[in-house]
N, C-alpha and C positions, 0 to 999 in steps of 0.2 A: 714482554712475553708475547704480545700480539705480533710484533715485527718478525719474531722468529717463526711463528706459525705461518705467516704470509710467505716468507722466504722458503720455508719447507714445502708449502703448497705449490709455489711457482716451480721449484726444482722438480717435484714429482710430476707436474704437468708437462714440463719440458722433456723429461725422460720418457714419459708415456707417448708423447707426440712423436719423438724421435724413433722410438720402437715401432709405432704404427706406420710411420713413413717408410722405414726400412723394410717392414713386412710387405707393405703394398708394392714398393718398387721391386723387391725380390720376386714376388709372385708374378708381377707383370713381365719382368725380364726373362723369367725361366719358363713361362708357359710356351708351348708350341703346338701347332695344329698338326694332326696326323693325317696324311693323305697318301694315296698311291700316285705313281707317275702319271697315270691316265687322268686322275682327278686334278693334279697340278696343271697339266696341259690345258684343262678346261677352265681353270681359274682366270679371272681378269689379271693381266700382268701387274697392274698397280697394286692390287690386293696381295698377290703372291709375293711380290718383292717387299712389301711392308711388314710381312709376318715372319716370325721364326717358325720353321717348318720341320717336320719329321716325315721324310718321303720314303715310302716302302716300295721295293721292287726286287726283281731277280737280277743278279749280276750277269751281265752279258758275257758269254765265254770269249776269252781272248782280249778283253778290253782293259784288264788291270795293268797299269803302267806305273811302276814305283820309281820315284825320283829321290833326290837327296832330301828335299824338304816338303815334297808334295806327292800324293798318290792320286793318279787320275784313273777313273773307271766309268763305266756306263751301267745304269740300271734300267730295266724295262718292266712295263706292266701292260700286257697285251701288245698292241702295235706301238705304243708310246715309249720313247727312249729318252733318257735324261743323262747328259754328261755331268759328272760329279768330279770336283777337285777337293780332296781331303787334305787339309793343312793342319790338322791337330797334332798335339805333341804325344798323345797316347798311341801305343802300337796298335796296329789293326788286329782284330781277333783271329785266332787260328781257324775259325770256321768261315772266314772271309775268303772264299774261293769261287771259281766259275760256277754258275747256276745256283749259288746260295741265295737265300732270302736275305736282303740287307735293308737296313734303315739308315739313311743319311740325315744327320741333324745339322741344320744351318739355314742359309738364306739363298733365295733365288737371285741371281745377278741380272742386271739389265740386258746382258748379252744372251740370256737364255740358259746359261750354265748354272750349276749349283755349287756353292762353296760350303763344304761341310766342315764343321768343327768337331764332329764325332761320328763314328760309324759303329753300328751294331750289326751282327750277322748270326744267322743260324743255318745249319745244314740239316734239312729234314731227315735225310738218310742216316744221319748219325744217331738219331733217336728212335728209329724204327727197329722192330725185332729182326734178328739175324735171319737171312734167307727169305725175307718177305718179297723182295723184288725178284729173286730167282724163281719163286713160285708163281710169279705173275700177279700177285695180289696187290691191291692198292692200300696203302696205309692211310687210315682215317682216324680222326679224333672227334671230340664233341663239336669242334668248330668246323669240321669238314675235312676234305682231302688234304694230305700233306704233299701231294705230287704237284 
């Protein structure tokens, strides 16, 4: 009877240790730092290349180049511009257009470019009331201006 109890205890310990290890590595691999293009340019290259990043900026007009397996574009934040190569399998969102706010999820390459595995985009004008820009008003939210 004691041998059965020990075997059961060892099995439970192994299962809990495996689940703990999977949870730890899953959290470590899925976390990413959220930065703007300007903040990324100020980061030390070694640190920026070692981390998984979510880089936010505005899509530079005319920079979107769609290829067979890759989409290249540039995002900007102030005067800082970042070249991005999206190689994910998911289609790009409908709101991914010129001047849209975009977030590229991936890693900075040693060359200074950014390899994105995912792209999120929003177009602020899509969510503002009709005629707001025609009236010359600035659309604002609790977080600030949407322009």
